[in-house]
N, C-alpha and C positions, 0 to 999 in steps of 0.2 A: 655869129658872135653871141646871139641871144641864148642858143643852146649851151654854149660854154659858160655863160654867166649863170644860167639856171643850175647847171651841173656844179659849178664852184660854190654857189650858195647852198645847195643841198649837201655837198661834201663838207663844207665848213660848219654847217648847222646841225649835222647829225653824226654824233660820235659813233653810234652803232654802225652806220654806213661806212665811216672811215675805217673802222676795225675790219669790216668785211672786205673792203677793197685791199687793205694791207695784207690780210690773210691770203687773198687770192694772188696778190703779187708775190708773196713769200712762197706759195706753192709753185708758182711758175719758176721762180729762181731756184727752188730746190730741184725741179726737174732739169733745169739747165745745168746745175751742179752735178747731177747724176750723169748726164750725157757727157759733160767735160771729163769726169772721172773715167768713164768708159773709153772715151776717145784718147785719153792720155797714153794708153798702150801704144798708139801710133804717134805719140808725142803731139797729139792734137792736130795733126796735119793730114790732109788728103794726099796720099802718096801715089795714087794711080795717075797714069798719063791720059787715058782716054775717058771720055764722058761716061760711057757705059760702065767702066770699071769704077769710076768715082761714084756713080749712082749706086752700084752694088755695095761699095764700102759704106755709104750712108744708110742703105737699107739694112745692112748688118748692124750698124749702130742703133737704128730704130728697133730692130728685132730684139737686140740685147736689152735695150731700155724697157721695151714692153714686157719682156720676160720677167725682169726684176719687179716691175710695177705689178704685174699679174700675180707673181708669187707672193709678194708682200701683202697685197690685198687679200688673197685667199687665206694666208696664215694669220693675218691680223684678225680676220673674221673668225677663224677657228679658235684663236686664243681668247677672244672676247666671249665666244660661245662657251668655251670651257670654264672661264671665270664665272660667267652667269650661272652655268649649271652647278658649279661648286658653291653657289650662294653669294658670290660677290656682286655688289651693285656696280654696274658700269654705266655711267651717265652718257646718254647719246650726245649731249652737249660737249663732253670731253672728247668723244670720238670724232667730232667734227674737226678737231685739231691734229688728228693723226694723218700723216701723209704717206701714201704708198711709195713715194719717191725717196723716203729716208733710206740711206744706203751705208750707214756706218757698219753694218753687219756684212757687207759685200767685200769679198777679197778680189781686188782688181788685178793683182800682179802675179806673175809666175805662171807655172804650168799646172793645170788642174787635171788630176786623174780621178776617174769615177769608176768604182766597182759596181757596174750596173746590176749584176745579180744580187750583190749585197744590199744595194739600195732598194731594189724591188722587194727583197725579203722583209724589209722594215715597214713596208706600207701596210696601213690598216685596211679594213674591208672596203672603205670608201676611196682608197688610193692615195691617202695622205701619210706623210711621215709623222711619227709621234711628236707631240709638242714637248719641248724641254723647258723645265723651270730653271730660273736663275739659281745658282748655288746658294745665294743669300736669301732666297725667297722665304724659307722657313723661319729664319731669324727675324726678318722684317715682319712676318705675320705674327710671330710670338710677342713682339715688342708693342703691339697695338693694344 
């Protein structure tokens, strides 16, 4: 009971601590939202009868989640590096609010066809796809 009281007093008395806790909770919720979106293809249900198959289904969900998080982390880093190389100041404090579980750019539905040779031909010397600028980036930059 004493630990909870100390925690509650710290939480209520320190606004920065409350924000940090809220940010961590939001990151966790965003990860769960990504997993729910991925699982929706199976209508969010485990369809396999046997435990081994159920485990396999969950590992596939974990693999897909980790692939999206890894890809997002890598390309966020590349984008920030490109911005900084181009002379833009990108504050590390702002980067603390970017989550690799953001998934608005992920297409979850339908069948995906990949032209492997075409994709490989696009890779740079380090093995990355080229970064794309938003179509309106030039206009936003000019208006500053």
